[in-house]
KOLMARZA-544126 format. One record per residue (C-alpha): x, y, z. Coordinates in Angstrom, 3 decimals, always signed. Each point is the difference from the previous one (the first is absolute). Layout:
<lumdos>
X|Y|Z
...
</lumdos>
This chain:
<lumdos>
+183.274|-11.974|+247.013
-1.760|-3.171|+1.037
+2.486|-2.032|-2.007
+1.825|-2.400|+2.314
+3.591|-0.840|-0.832
+0.895|-3.642|-0.072
+2.935|-1.318|+1.971
+2.385|-1.117|-2.721
+1.078|-3.605|+0.371
+3.167|+0.626|-1.979
+3.099|-2.122|+0.197
+1.888|+0.571|+3.251
+2.761|+2.522|-0.528
+2.851|-2.514|+0.343
-1.496|-2.291|-2.629
-0.842|+2.932|-2.261
+3.629|+1.120|+0.079
+1.126|-3.518|-0.882
-2.396|-0.332|-2.901
+0.611|+3.455|-1.419
+3.785|-0.058|+0.194
+1.371|+1.515|-3.177
-3.384|+1.263|-1.160
-0.141|+3.512|+1.413
-1.564|+2.619|-2.232
-2.056|-0.578|-3.138
+2.459|+0.335|-2.924
+0.356|-3.263|-1.888
-3.047|-1.664|+1.548
-2.329|-1.822|-2.409
-3.406|+1.561|-0.669
-3.375|-1.714|-0.367
+0.353|-0.461|-3.766
+3.236|-1.877|+0.674
-1.831|-2.174|+2.559
-2.563|-1.044|-2.602
+2.679|-0.586|-2.670
+1.925|-2.261|+2.383
-3.154|-1.989|+0.763
-0.609|-0.617|-3.702
+3.617|-1.121|-0.447
-0.121|-2.359|+3.003
-3.146|-1.720|-1.250
+0.684|+0.286|-3.723
-3.316|+1.738|-0.546
-0.905|+1.347|-3.409
-0.693|+3.702|-0.462
-2.235|-0.855|-2.957
-3.457|-1.369|+0.827
-0.058|-2.162|-3.165
+3.186|-1.799|+1.104
-1.066|-0.749|+3.555
-1.109|-3.591|-0.690
+3.411|-0.917|-1.399
+1.763|+1.771|+2.891
-2.021|-1.997|+2.542
+0.689|-3.237|-1.918
+3.728|+0.672|+0.245
-0.320|+0.275|+3.793
-1.115|-3.641|+0.258
+3.584|-1.128|-0.596
+1.019|+1.698|+3.270
-1.761|-2.756|+2.006
+3.324|-1.862|+0.240
+1.468|+2.863|+2.052
-2.547|-0.323|+2.834
+1.230|-1.324|+3.341
-1.431|-3.328|+1.153
+0.397|+1.036|+3.660
+0.471|+3.336|+1.747
+3.142|-1.440|+1.648
+1.618|-0.176|-3.450
-0.107|+3.802|-0.332
+2.726|+2.230|+1.497
-1.203|+2.101|+2.943
-0.087|+3.764|-0.428
+0.379|+3.017|+2.292
-2.336|+2.975|+0.286
+2.575|+2.280|-1.554
+0.278|-2.289|-3.035
-3.470|+1.080|-1.144
+0.214|+3.636|+1.126
-0.816|+2.462|-2.794
-0.271|+3.762|-0.282
-1.922|+1.547|-2.890
-0.500|+3.655|-0.849
-3.150|+1.633|-1.344
+1.461|+3.284|-1.319
-3.065|+2.235|+0.138
+2.146|+2.993|+0.951
+3.069|-0.550|-2.159
-1.905|-1.275|-3.081
-3.176|+2.112|-0.339
-0.981|-1.745|-3.256
-1.240|-3.083|+1.930
-2.022|+2.114|+2.448
-3.174|+0.153|-2.097
-0.648|-3.751|+0.368
+0.045|+0.334|+3.808
-1.892|+3.279|+0.382
-3.548|+0.282|+1.311
-2.394|+2.948|-0.144
+0.967|+1.067|+3.539
+3.618|+0.491|-1.095
+1.249|-2.972|+1.992
+1.106|-3.499|-0.995
-2.572|-2.596|-1.069
+0.153|-2.712|+2.641
-1.256|-2.562|-2.511
+3.239|+0.455|-1.969
+1.995|-0.606|+3.186
-1.874|-3.292|+0.485
+1.083|-1.054|-3.499
+3.634|+0.853|+0.756
-0.021|-1.854|+3.339
-1.391|-3.097|-1.707
+2.734|-0.001|-2.673
+2.752|+0.665|+2.520
-1.218|-2.779|+2.315
+0.217|-2.536|-2.813
+3.509|+1.139|-1.007
+1.187|-0.227|+3.628
-1.178|-3.625|+0.103
+1.745|-0.790|-3.283
+3.158|+1.531|+1.482
-0.328|-2.298|+3.039
-0.468|-3.097|-2.180
+2.517|+0.866|-2.749
+1.990|-2.966|-1.300
+3.599|+0.730|-0.910
+0.805|-0.547|-3.683
-3.720|-0.095|-0.871
-1.227|+3.223|-1.645
-3.607|-1.219|+0.022
-1.836|-1.170|+3.086
-2.049|-3.214|-0.040
-2.272|+1.507|+2.633
-3.254|+1.812|-0.633
-0.226|+2.421|+2.941
-3.390|+1.598|+0.527
-1.620|+2.159|+2.675
-2.147|-2.106|+2.326
-0.918|+2.599|+2.595
+0.452|+3.629|+0.929
+0.156|-0.447|+3.763
+0.051|+3.689|+0.850
+1.094|+3.417|-1.183
+0.032|+2.765|+2.612
+0.608|+3.641|-0.867
+1.455|+2.713|+2.216
-0.235|+2.888|-2.480
-3.262|+1.557|-1.069
+1.388|+1.448|-3.226
+2.500|-1.571|-2.415
+1.601|+2.907|-1.877
+0.151|-0.229|-3.818
+3.236|+1.971|-0.421
+2.373|-1.747|+2.423
+1.953|-3.197|-0.641
-1.296|-3.187|+1.626
+2.135|-2.923|+1.109
-1.267|-3.539|+0.532
+1.990|-2.489|+2.072
-0.821|-3.591|+0.830
+1.159|-3.531|+0.680
-1.293|-3.491|+0.701
-0.781|-0.112|+3.734
-1.377|-3.530|+0.462
-0.073|-3.207|-2.036
-2.130|-3.145|+0.152
+0.355|-2.997|-2.307
-1.521|+1.642|-3.091
-0.920|+3.501|+1.212
+1.882|+3.170|+0.908
-0.929|+3.050|+2.036
+1.382|+3.276|-1.361
+0.293|+3.203|+2.004
+0.215|+3.216|-1.996
+0.354|+3.620|+1.023
-0.647|+3.170|-1.931
+1.792|+3.275|+0.779
-0.182|+3.446|-1.599
+2.769|+2.552|-0.366
-0.496|+3.243|+1.960
+2.756|+2.504|+0.777
+2.696|-2.502|-0.876
-1.364|-2.861|+2.143
-2.196|-2.975|-0.854
-2.960|-0.032|+2.400
-2.303|-3.032|+0.589
-3.324|-0.038|-1.872
-1.244|-3.580|+0.348
+0.976|-3.540|+0.815
-1.453|-3.069|-1.677
-0.076|-3.747|+0.560
-0.721|-2.267|-2.972
-0.086|-3.797|-0.220
+1.219|-1.572|-3.256
-0.238|-3.620|-1.090
+2.308|-1.930|-2.316
-1.409|-2.346|-2.608
+1.371|-2.076|-2.848
+0.856|+1.508|-3.430
-3.594|-0.458|-1.207
-1.437|+1.540|+3.186
-1.891|-3.205|+0.810
+1.613|-1.558|+3.111
+1.864|+1.262|+3.079
+3.803|+0.112|-0.211
+2.643|+0.088|+2.734
+1.888|+3.202|+0.820
+3.350|+0.625|+1.676
-0.101|-0.069|+3.812
+0.763|+3.245|+1.858
+2.672|+0.153|+2.707
-0.193|+2.910|+2.492
+3.474|+1.323|+0.882
-0.613|+2.233|+3.031
-2.420|+0.474|+2.909
-1.760|+2.710|-2.044
-0.468|-2.365|-2.917
-1.144|-2.765|+2.351
-2.691|+2.364|+1.269
-1.129|+0.888|-3.529
-0.113|-3.679|-1.001
-1.973|-0.843|+3.145
-2.457|+2.804|-0.839
-0.502|-1.586|-3.425
-0.943|-3.260|+1.694
-2.391|+1.859|+2.320
-1.538|+1.758|-3.016
-0.680|-3.383|-1.579
-1.673|-1.288|+3.205
-2.050|+3.212|+0.295
-1.275|-0.434|-3.557
-0.996|-3.605|+0.767
-1.796|+1.067|+3.180
-1.782|+2.856|-1.791
-1.086|-2.358|-2.776
-1.174|-2.647|+2.488
-2.111|+2.582|+1.815
-1.476|+1.316|-3.258
-3.717|+0.731|+0.019
-0.226|-2.389|-2.953
+1.021|-2.836|+2.345
-1.067|+1.029|+3.505
-3.046|+1.785|+1.399
+0.467|+3.534|+1.347
+1.120|+0.298|+3.608
-2.493|+0.860|+2.741
+1.265|+3.588|-0.021
-0.446|+0.236|-3.776
-3.511|-1.454|+0.171
-0.862|+2.675|+2.562
+1.350|+2.709|-2.336
-2.218|-1.228|-2.856
-3.023|-0.288|+2.305
+0.545|+3.523|+1.340
+0.107|+1.325|-3.565
-3.229|-1.843|-0.707
-1.713|+1.473|+3.071
+1.249|+3.496|-0.811
-1.449|-0.163|-3.512
-3.480|-1.304|+0.882
-2.722|+2.431|-0.961
-2.448|-0.221|+2.910
-2.174|+2.795|-1.407
-1.314|-2.155|-2.845
-1.747|-2.618|+2.120
-2.106|-0.192|+3.105
+1.543|-0.840|+3.372
+1.172|-3.642|+0.042
-0.378|-0.463|-3.753
+3.313|+1.441|-1.231
+0.990|-1.657|-3.281
+3.461|-1.254|-0.879
-0.458|+1.769|-3.335
-0.825|+3.428|+1.467
+3.384|+1.681|+0.048
+1.231|+3.548|+0.354
+3.427|+1.429|-0.636
+1.587|+1.615|+3.086
+1.183|+3.635|-0.307
+3.275|+0.571|-1.881
+0.009|-3.547|-1.365
-0.036|-1.780|-3.369
-1.387|-3.425|-0.801
+2.837|-2.309|-1.020
-1.814|-0.964|-3.201
+0.208|+3.679|-1.054
+3.755|+0.214|+0.634
+1.476|-1.884|-2.925
+1.413|+0.539|-3.480
+0.663|-2.424|-2.861
+2.394|-0.042|-2.942
+0.788|-2.149|-3.024
+3.449|-0.465|-1.518
+0.875|-1.755|-3.255
+3.362|-1.743|+0.510
+2.135|+0.862|-3.030
+3.396|-1.560|-0.868
+1.687|+3.278|+1.013
-0.727|-0.863|+3.669
+1.557|-3.475|-0.070
+2.852|-1.082|+2.264
+3.088|-2.016|-0.923
-2.094|-3.186|+0.099
-2.670|+1.444|-2.324
-2.638|+0.239|+2.688
-1.353|+3.371|+1.112
+2.596|+1.812|+2.143
-0.876|-0.126|+3.714
+1.124|+3.605|+0.440
-2.516|+1.090|-2.652
-2.791|-1.806|+1.891
+1.082|+1.712|+3.221
+0.086|+3.405|-1.688
-3.482|-0.387|-1.463
-1.403|-1.297|+3.298
+1.635|+2.821|+1.959
-1.333|+2.661|-2.371
-3.539|-1.381|+0.322
+0.450|-0.238|+3.782
+1.173|+3.618|+0.107
-2.966|+1.118|-2.129
-2.370|-1.935|+2.279
+1.458|+1.697|+3.099
-0.001|+3.399|-1.718
-3.651|-0.174|-1.093
-1.024|-1.322|+3.424
+1.856|+2.547|+2.138
-0.521|+2.967|-2.290
+3.644|+1.096|+0.352
+3.448|-1.168|-1.034
+1.012|-3.285|+1.667
+3.597|-0.991|+0.725
+1.205|-3.589|+0.100
+1.162|-1.150|+3.445
+0.409|-3.729|-0.481
-0.404|-2.860|-2.455
-0.291|-3.493|+1.430
-0.824|-3.616|-0.700
-0.150|+0.014|-3.813
-0.200|-3.659|-0.968
+0.619|-0.922|-3.646
-2.405|-2.935|-0.296
-0.046|-0.514|-3.758
+2.052|+1.356|-2.915
-1.707|+2.310|-2.477
+0.394|-0.949|-3.658
+0.580|+2.532|-2.759
-3.349|+0.743|-1.657
-2.017|-0.431|+3.194
-2.774|+2.342|+1.046
+0.973|+1.168|+3.475
-2.877|+1.067|+2.251
+0.901|+2.100|+3.042
-2.395|+0.865|+2.822
+0.937|+2.524|+2.695
-1.920|-0.023|+3.289
+0.316|+2.204|+3.103
-0.101|-2.625|+2.763
+0.792|+1.909|+3.166
+0.486|+3.602|+1.108
+1.293|+1.650|+3.143
+0.520|+3.749|+0.434
+2.033|+1.002|-3.114
+0.913|-3.562|-0.980
-1.588|-1.962|-2.844
+0.599|-3.733|-0.443
-0.565|-1.056|-3.622
-0.177|-3.530|-1.393
+0.477|-0.524|-3.732
-1.115|-3.309|-1.466
+1.580|-1.018|-3.296
-1.389|-2.685|-2.280
+0.464|-1.103|-3.595
-2.880|-0.689|-2.334
+0.346|-2.484|-2.838
-2.369|+1.141|-2.737
+0.097|-3.433|-1.660
-0.885|-2.094|+3.058
-1.834|+2.821|+1.833
+1.881|-0.974|+3.165
+1.226|+2.365|+2.729
+3.108|-0.756|+2.069
+1.374|+2.047|+2.906
+3.657|+0.946|-0.560
+0.744|+2.379|+2.877
-1.397|+1.686|+3.073
+1.655|+3.331|+0.834
-0.169|+1.834|+3.346
+0.816|+3.719|+0.166
-0.063|+2.336|+3.006
-0.453|+3.685|-0.872
-0.167|+3.133|+2.081
-2.195|+2.841|-1.238
+0.584|+3.725|+0.435
-3.332|+0.246|+1.828
-1.903|-2.248|+2.382
-2.130|-2.423|-2.001
-3.532|-1.381|+0.477
-0.403|-3.342|+1.706
-0.552|-2.882|-2.403
-2.888|-2.221|+1.129
-0.811|-3.532|-1.202
-3.615|-1.091|-0.269
-0.345|-3.222|+1.951
-2.375|-2.810|+0.878
-1.728|-0.332|-3.312
+0.408|-1.240|-3.563
+3.513|+0.493|-1.355
+0.965|+2.521|+2.653
+1.839|-2.309|+2.456
+2.734|-0.037|-2.668
+0.442|+3.720|+0.583
+0.316|-0.625|+3.747
+2.805|-2.492|-0.648
+1.752|+2.516|-2.272
-0.363|+2.603|+2.736
+1.541|-2.293|+2.630
+2.793|-1.056|-2.377
+0.744|+3.670|-0.742
+0.072|+0.752|+3.722
+2.457|-2.856|+0.556
+2.348|+1.293|-2.699
-0.259|+3.569|+1.301
+0.769|-1.101|+3.583
+3.039|-1.964|-1.192
+1.296|+3.022|-1.930
-0.459|+2.311|+2.980
+2.051|-2.361|+2.169
+2.814|+0.258|-2.543
+0.096|+3.798|-0.184
</lumdos>
């Protein structure tokens, strides 16, 4: 198989033993329904859509519990936020249907939803105030930094265990590392590791709020904390070098120019009079404009989170499923997810919104397909469009795929060249990781 296994960046074994002390085996572990129940209890969220306005009004009174300075909050350890959660696909077959796909494996979109919920609960565990059943903090997902997989298939009939803890803390943000393992022959084997960034805001989700500092207790924890700081700097550097802010490098300009030269149709014109508009598609290639799919989603109250906005995990699931369909229709065979990276939650999605999703194949190499999914909300009353998310997915197809080719140097097509270069950047970064 051409599938390349990622090198798992799991917790070092010494730290893992410290964090998991007293938690061997799965009996007694909470499941994902318990995770979501706990989140509702912590926030005081209503389970009835009609009562949500009153529930949010009641949260305003929690303002008095917010810290004025981070120094006023007690520091926490990594093991204080460590959680293990079971997804009993093997031991409770009745929940299997929700997670099953047509290929008799687990729907990865459902896993994204579970990771999002677990990440929020881990952060609430880190920031828990003694004697206060309800948290004054509104903790929301700001960024999915990366999710790397090392298993091609997630089996639908074996128990899954999620573990995770806060690994780095800023003033108002927290990095969460989570790991997913699946039970085989009595042992839990690694499936994926994920890094999320969460932000804390006030009870009305309007302004940043301070979170408890994190104190590393060992050299292993020091290393993990330092990696969190490096991750933050890497994200800043990547953003600074974005094609939206800086011109392509000389090497990237050469790549685009080479594509342009390779797609010129010299047969259409006389010698010396080749037109910029006379283009031909190279063999085994697809124009980028022909490698996209679109979808529309009506955002119903059922998909709301504890703050009565649309659940970030739901957005990720819908974007992933469109990304998978885009890769599947492009490659002509079943694609497998290799990596998810750099999902920035730019704007919350309100219940009742029309959510427009656009999947685009941006870059291909051998069996790999890099897909970008753009998410925007449309307000039917104001007729305004607002971007909410950009998703980046790396898939590997069962067969080698055609080369995707942007049209360049004319009309709207330089945009496609920028998407191509951005896709190549994301793909290169993923390949370095795995």
